[in-house]
N, C-alpha and C positions, 0 to 999 in steps of 0.2 A: 504494500500500500504506500502511495506517495502523497506527500503534502504539496499543495499548490498555492501560490500566492495569488492575490486578487488581480495581479497583472497577467495571469495566465501562464506563469512559468513554474516549473517544478522546483520546490525549495528544499525537499528532504524526503526521508522515509520514516515509516512506522514499522520497524522490523520485528518487534516483539511487544509483549504486554506492557513492559516497563515504559516503552516509548509512547504507547497509547495513554498510559496513566499520567505521563509527564505533560501530555497535551490536553487530556480530558479528565476531569475529576469525576469519579464514580458518584452517581446519584444526582449530579447537576445536569439539567437539560441543555442540549445543544442542538442547533439546527445545522445540518451538514449538506453540502452539495457534492455529489460524487460523479465523476466522469468515468465511463467504461468504454475503452477503445474497441475497434473492430478486428476483423480477421487478419492475422499475420502483421499486425501493427503494434504500436506502443503509445503510451500516453504523451511522450515528448513530441512525437511526429504528428500526432493527430489531435492534439488538444484544441478545442474550439475557443481560441484565445479571446475573441471578441465577446462571446457569450459569457465566459468566465469574468471578464472585465465588467460586463454589464450586470450580471447577476451575483457574482461572488461577494461583493461587499454586504449583501443582505444576510449572509450566513456567518455562523461562528467559525466555520472551517470549510475549506475546499479540499477534497481528496481526489485521487485518481487511482484506479485499480489496474496495475500492470499484470497481465496474465497470459500464459501460453494458449494458443488457439489451434494447434495442429493435432496434438495427442489428446488432451482432455476435451470432453464435450462441454457445451455451455452449462449444463447441469453440474458437472464436476467443478467448473470454474466458480459457479455460485456457491457450492458447498464449501470450497476452500476459502472464499471470501468471508463467509460466516464464521469459519474456524479462526480467521485472523482477528476478528473483532471481539474484545473481551465482553463477556456476557453481562457484566454489572454496569455497563455504561448506559446512559439514557440519551439516545440519538434519534432525532427526527430527521429523516433523510429524503432529499429529492435527487433524482438521477438524470443525467444527460448521457445517452448511450448512442454510439455510432455503429451502424451496421450490425454485425454479429453481437456486439455488446448489448443490443436490445434483447437478444435471446438470453444472455446471462442475467440481465435485469429481471426479465419475466420469470426466469427460473428461481431467482431469489424470492420472488413474491409468491409464486404459484406452486413450486415443486419442493423447495427445501424447507425443512422445519426452521422457523425463524429464531433469532436471538431474542430473548425476553425484552431487553431494553432497546431494541432497534425497531423503529416504525418507518416504513417507506411510504411516503405521502404521494409523490408524483413522479412520473417517468416520462421524459421526452425522448422518443426514439427517432433517430435520423437515418432514413434508408435501411431500416431493419427488415430482413427477409423472413417475416413471421410465418409465411406459408412455404418457405424454402426457396432455394435458388438453383437453377440449372448449372451455375458455376461449380457447384459441388458434385456434379455428375460426371463420371468418366467419359461418357459419350461426347460431352462438349469438348473435352481435351482432345479426344480422338478426331473430332471434326476439324479442330484447329490444326492439328499436326498434318492431317490429310490435305487440307487447304494449302498450308504453307509449303509442303514439299511438292505438291502438284504445281504450284506456282514457280518454285525454284527449278523444277524439271523443265517446265515450259520456257522459262527465261534462259536456262542453260542451252536448250535446243535452239532457241531463236538466236542466241549469241554465238552458236557454233562451238560451245565448250566441249561437247562430245559425250559419249556414253559413260566415261569414267566418272565424271562429276555427278551425273544422274544416278549411277550405281551407288556412289558414296552417300548421296542424299537419301537413297532408299534405306541403306544400312542405318544411318542416323535416325531415320524415321522409326525403324523397328526398335532402336534403343530407347528413344523417347517414349514410345508406346509402352514398352516394358516398365520404364521408370514411372510412367503415369499410372499403371496398374498398382504399383507400390504406394504412390502418393495418395491415391484415392481409397486406400485401405486405412487411412488415418482417421480415427474416430472423431476428432475435432472438426474435420472437413465433411465427412459423410453425414454427420448429424444435421447439417444444413440442407441436405438433399430433400426435395419434395417427397413426402411419404415416408421419411425416416421414422424409426421408432421414437426417437426423441421428440420430433415435431408432432407426431400423432398424440403423444402423451401430453405435451405442452398445450396443444390446441383442443383438448377435450373441453366441452362447454362449461362444465362445472368449475373449472379452475378460475377463470376470470370472474365468474359469477360470485365467488366467495371472497374475493379480495376487496379491500376498501381503498386500495391505491388507485389513483387516477392516471390513465394512460393518454398520451398525445403522440401523434406521429407526423413527422415532416416528410413529405413525399414530393416528387416532381415527375412530369412526363419529359423524358429525354430521348432524343433520337440522334444518334451520332451521325447519321447520314445527312442531317440538316446543316452540319458544319462543313464549310468548304475545305477541301484537301488540296494542298499545293504541290504534292509530290506523290510518286507511287508508294513510297514507304508510308507516308501518312494515310494514304487510301487503304493500304493493306492493314495497318494498325486499326483503322476505323472499322474495317470489315471484321477483323478478329474480335474487337470489342463488341460489335453488334451480335456476333455469334454467342459470346459469353453472357451478354446481358439479356438475351431473349427469354421472355417468360419468367423473369425474376419477380416473385410475387411479394408485394409489400402492402400491409394494411395499416 
Protein backbone atom coordinates (compact mmCIF):
# COMPACT_ATOMS: atom_id res chain seq x y z
CA UNK A 1 0.00 0.00 0.00
CA UNK A 2 1.34 3.42 -0.99
CA UNK A 3 0.63 6.84 0.49
CA UNK A 4 -0.13 9.64 -1.94
CA UNK A 5 0.18 13.40 -1.54
CA UNK A 6 -2.61 15.77 -2.48
CA UNK A 7 -0.48 16.74 -5.50
CA UNK A 8 -0.96 13.23 -6.88
CA UNK A 9 2.56 11.93 -6.26
CA UNK A 10 3.49 8.82 -4.27
CA UNK A 11 5.05 9.85 -0.96
CA UNK A 12 5.72 6.57 0.86
CA UNK A 13 4.56 3.08 1.81
CA UNK A 14 2.57 1.35 4.53
CA UNK A 15 4.49 -1.97 4.62
CA UNK A 16 3.27 -3.30 7.99
CA UNK A 17 0.85 -2.73 10.86
CA UNK A 18 3.26 -0.42 12.66
CA UNK A 19 3.31 1.93 9.66
CA UNK A 20 -0.50 1.95 9.55
CA UNK A 21 -0.71 2.77 13.27
CA UNK A 22 1.81 5.57 12.80
CA UNK A 23 -0.54 7.08 10.22
CA UNK A 24 -3.96 6.12 11.62
CA UNK A 25 -4.98 6.00 15.30
CA UNK A 26 -7.19 2.97 16.10
CA UNK A 27 -10.75 3.98 16.95
CA UNK A 28 -10.51 7.42 15.38
CA UNK A 29 -12.57 7.82 12.18
CA UNK A 30 -10.81 8.69 8.92
CA UNK A 31 -12.02 9.39 5.40
CA UNK A 32 -9.71 7.74 2.85
CA UNK A 33 -9.49 7.94 -0.94
CA UNK A 34 -7.97 4.81 -2.53
CA UNK A 35 -6.69 4.44 -6.10
CA UNK A 36 -6.49 0.96 -7.67
CA UNK A 37 -4.59 0.67 -10.96
CA UNK A 38 -5.36 -1.53 -13.94
CA UNK A 39 -3.88 -4.56 -15.69
CA UNK A 40 -0.04 -4.81 -15.81
CA UNK A 41 0.24 -1.24 -14.58
CA UNK A 42 1.26 0.43 -11.32
CA UNK A 43 0.18 3.40 -9.26
CA UNK A 44 3.01 5.71 -10.28
CA UNK A 45 2.39 5.32 -14.01
CA UNK A 46 -1.40 5.45 -13.94
CA UNK A 47 -2.20 7.80 -11.07
CA UNK A 48 -5.11 10.13 -12.00
CA UNK A 49 -3.16 13.17 -10.84
CA UNK A 50 -5.79 15.79 -11.66
CA UNK A 51 -8.50 13.84 -9.86
CA UNK A 52 -6.28 13.40 -6.80
CA UNK A 53 -5.46 17.10 -6.82
CA UNK A 54 -9.17 17.94 -7.10
CA UNK A 55 -10.59 15.44 -4.60
CA UNK A 56 -7.65 14.54 -2.34
CA UNK A 57 -7.79 17.58 -0.01
CA UNK A 58 -11.30 16.52 1.11
CA UNK A 59 -9.91 13.31 2.64
CA UNK A 60 -7.78 12.57 5.68
CA UNK A 61 -5.52 10.35 3.56
CA UNK A 62 -5.00 9.30 -0.06
CA UNK A 63 -3.68 5.78 -0.69
CA UNK A 64 -2.84 3.65 -3.73
CA UNK A 65 -2.84 -0.14 -3.94
CA UNK A 66 0.01 -1.60 -6.00
CA UNK A 67 -0.80 -5.19 -6.87
CA UNK A 68 0.30 -7.89 -9.35
CA UNK A 69 -2.26 -8.59 -12.05
CA UNK A 70 -0.95 -11.55 -14.09
CA UNK A 71 -0.97 -14.41 -11.59
CA UNK A 72 -3.51 -13.41 -8.90
CA UNK A 73 -7.15 -12.94 -9.83
CA UNK A 74 -8.93 -9.69 -8.87
CA UNK A 75 -10.54 -11.64 -6.01
CA UNK A 76 -7.11 -12.64 -4.70
CA UNK A 77 -5.89 -9.04 -5.04
CA UNK A 78 -8.89 -7.90 -3.00
CA UNK A 79 -8.34 -10.51 -0.30
CA UNK A 80 -4.68 -9.48 0.00
CA UNK A 81 -5.69 -5.82 0.34
CA UNK A 82 -7.97 -6.63 3.25
CA UNK A 83 -5.17 -8.61 4.88
CA UNK A 84 -2.94 -5.51 4.68
CA UNK A 85 -5.33 -3.21 6.57
CA UNK A 86 -5.34 -3.60 10.39
CA UNK A 87 -8.80 -4.70 11.54
CA UNK A 88 -9.05 -2.18 14.40
CA UNK A 89 -8.91 0.93 12.22
CA UNK A 90 -12.02 2.98 11.48
CA UNK A 91 -11.82 3.91 7.79
CA UNK A 92 -14.55 5.25 5.53
CA UNK A 93 -13.24 4.72 2.00
CA UNK A 94 -14.00 5.95 -1.50
CA UNK A 95 -12.25 4.26 -4.44
CA UNK A 96 -11.12 5.42 -7.87
CA UNK A 97 -10.40 2.32 -9.96
CA UNK A 98 -8.97 2.12 -13.46
CA UNK A 99 -9.80 -0.78 -15.80
CA UNK A 100 -9.16 -4.12 -14.05
CA UNK A 101 -8.84 -2.22 -10.77
CA UNK A 102 -12.62 -1.88 -10.82
CA UNK A 103 -12.91 -5.67 -10.63
CA UNK A 104 -10.63 -5.61 -7.58
CA UNK A 105 -12.81 -2.91 -6.00
CA UNK A 106 -16.02 -4.85 -6.67
CA UNK A 107 -14.42 -7.99 -5.24
CA UNK A 108 -13.62 -6.04 -2.07
CA UNK A 109 -17.27 -5.13 -1.68
CA UNK A 110 -19.11 -8.14 -3.06
CA UNK A 111 -16.94 -11.23 -2.61
CA UNK A 112 -14.42 -10.85 0.22
CA UNK A 113 -15.48 -10.82 3.90
CA UNK A 114 -14.87 -7.23 4.98
CA UNK A 115 -12.64 -5.79 7.67
CA UNK A 116 -14.90 -4.72 10.60
CA UNK A 117 -13.66 -1.12 10.72
CA UNK A 118 -13.60 -0.51 6.96
CA UNK A 119 -16.62 0.84 5.11
CA UNK A 120 -16.47 1.41 1.36
CA UNK A 121 -18.87 4.20 0.47
CA UNK A 122 -18.38 4.97 -3.23
CA UNK A 123 -16.51 3.51 -6.21
CA UNK A 124 -15.71 5.34 -9.44
CA UNK A 125 -14.78 2.84 -12.16
CA UNK A 126 -12.99 4.17 -15.23
CA UNK A 127 -13.09 1.80 -18.22
CA UNK A 128 -13.70 -1.31 -16.12
CA UNK A 129 -14.58 -4.48 -18.13
CA UNK A 130 -17.29 -5.64 -15.76
CA UNK A 131 -18.62 -8.19 -18.25
CA UNK A 132 -15.16 -9.17 -19.48
CA UNK A 133 -12.95 -8.23 -22.38
CA UNK A 134 -11.82 -10.20 -25.41
CA UNK A 135 -8.33 -8.86 -24.77
CA UNK A 136 -8.16 -11.69 -22.23
CA UNK A 137 -8.95 -14.39 -24.81
CA UNK A 138 -6.24 -16.33 -26.62
CA UNK A 139 -8.14 -16.14 -29.91
CA UNK A 140 -7.54 -12.37 -30.03
CA UNK A 141 -3.78 -12.87 -29.69
CA UNK A 142 -3.84 -15.51 -32.39
CA UNK A 143 -5.71 -13.18 -34.74
CA UNK A 144 -3.15 -10.44 -34.19
CA UNK A 145 -0.19 -12.79 -34.78
CA UNK A 146 -1.81 -14.10 -37.97
CA UNK A 147 -2.53 -10.58 -39.19
CA UNK A 148 0.99 -9.40 -38.40
CA UNK A 149 2.85 -12.18 -40.12
CA UNK A 150 0.56 -12.30 -43.11
CA UNK A 151 1.34 -8.61 -43.54
CA UNK A 152 5.08 -9.19 -43.10
CA UNK A 153 4.99 -12.02 -45.63
CA UNK A 154 3.10 -9.88 -48.13
CA UNK A 155 5.51 -6.95 -47.68
CA UNK A 156 8.51 -9.28 -47.98
CA UNK A 157 7.19 -10.72 -51.23
CA UNK A 158 6.39 -7.28 -52.62
CA UNK A 159 9.88 -6.06 -51.75
CA UNK A 160 11.54 -9.14 -53.28
CA UNK A 161 13.09 -10.30 -49.98
CA UNK A 162 12.46 -13.91 -50.88
CA UNK A 163 11.34 -17.16 -49.34
CA UNK A 164 13.88 -17.18 -46.50
CA UNK A 165 12.46 -14.13 -44.74
CA UNK A 166 8.93 -15.45 -45.13
CA UNK A 167 10.00 -18.83 -43.69
CA UNK A 168 11.70 -17.17 -40.69
CA UNK A 169 8.58 -15.12 -40.13
CA UNK A 170 6.51 -18.30 -40.05
CA UNK A 171 8.83 -19.85 -37.46
CA UNK A 172 8.58 -16.74 -35.30
CA UNK A 173 4.80 -16.85 -35.65
CA UNK A 174 4.76 -20.40 -34.26
CA UNK A 175 6.99 -19.35 -31.35
CA UNK A 176 4.72 -16.43 -30.50
CA UNK A 177 1.64 -18.64 -30.64
CA UNK A 178 3.26 -21.14 -28.27
CA UNK A 179 4.21 -18.29 -25.95
CA UNK A 180 0.69 -16.92 -26.18
CA UNK A 181 -0.77 -20.22 -25.00
CA UNK A 182 1.42 -19.94 -21.89
CA UNK A 183 0.51 -16.29 -21.30
CA UNK A 184 -3.19 -16.98 -21.54
CA UNK A 185 -2.95 -19.66 -18.86
CA UNK A 186 -2.22 -16.92 -16.30
CA UNK A 187 -5.15 -16.69 -13.84
CA UNK A 188 -4.99 -12.91 -13.49
CA UNK A 189 -5.52 -12.51 -17.22
CA UNK A 190 -8.04 -15.27 -17.90
CA UNK A 191 -10.23 -14.03 -15.03
CA UNK A 192 -11.12 -11.07 -17.26
CA UNK A 193 -12.30 -13.20 -20.18
CA UNK A 194 -16.07 -13.07 -20.83
CA UNK A 195 -17.77 -16.01 -19.14
CA UNK A 196 -14.89 -16.75 -16.75
CA UNK A 197 -15.74 -18.39 -13.43
CA UNK A 198 -14.61 -15.23 -11.63
CA UNK A 199 -16.89 -12.92 -13.64
CA UNK A 200 -19.83 -15.32 -13.42
CA UNK A 201 -19.50 -15.27 -9.65
CA UNK A 202 -18.95 -11.50 -9.45
CA UNK A 203 -21.95 -10.70 -11.64
CA UNK A 204 -24.50 -12.83 -9.80
CA UNK A 205 -27.47 -10.49 -9.20
CA UNK A 206 -27.57 -10.92 -5.41
CA UNK A 207 -24.07 -9.49 -4.89
CA UNK A 208 -24.74 -5.92 -6.00
CA UNK A 209 -28.19 -6.01 -4.40
CA UNK A 210 -26.79 -6.57 -0.90
CA UNK A 211 -24.14 -3.85 -0.87
CA UNK A 212 -24.65 -0.29 0.34
CA UNK A 213 -21.71 1.05 -1.68
CA UNK A 214 -22.57 3.31 -4.59
CA UNK A 215 -21.02 2.59 -7.99
CA UNK A 216 -20.37 5.02 -10.83
CA UNK A 217 -18.70 4.27 -14.17
CA UNK A 218 -16.92 6.50 -16.65
CA UNK A 219 -17.23 5.17 -20.19
CA UNK A 220 -16.76 6.46 -23.73
CA UNK A 221 -17.44 5.39 -27.31
CA UNK A 222 -14.07 5.14 -29.00
CA UNK A 223 -13.35 4.13 -32.58
CA UNK A 224 -9.66 4.00 -33.47
CA UNK A 225 -10.59 4.10 -37.17
CA UNK A 226 -11.83 7.67 -36.78
CA UNK A 227 -8.29 8.91 -36.00
CA UNK A 228 -6.22 9.78 -39.12
CA UNK A 229 -3.18 7.53 -39.62
CA UNK A 230 -0.13 9.15 -41.22
CA UNK A 231 1.91 6.02 -41.94
CA UNK A 232 1.58 2.29 -42.59
CA UNK A 233 2.96 1.60 -39.11
CA UNK A 234 0.30 3.74 -37.45
CA UNK A 235 -2.41 2.19 -39.60
CA UNK A 236 -1.30 -1.33 -38.64
CA UNK A 237 -1.17 -0.38 -34.96
CA UNK A 238 -4.67 1.06 -35.24
CA UNK A 239 -5.94 -2.14 -36.85
CA UNK A 240 -4.33 -4.23 -34.11
CA UNK A 241 -5.89 -2.03 -31.44
CA UNK A 242 -9.27 -2.39 -33.10
CA UNK A 243 -8.94 -6.18 -33.07
CA UNK A 244 -8.13 -6.16 -29.37
CA UNK A 245 -10.78 -3.65 -28.35
CA UNK A 246 -13.68 -5.32 -30.17
CA UNK A 247 -16.56 -6.23 -27.85
CA UNK A 248 -14.92 -5.06 -24.65
CA UNK A 249 -17.96 -4.87 -22.41
CA UNK A 250 -18.17 -2.09 -19.82
CA UNK A 251 -21.13 -1.01 -17.78
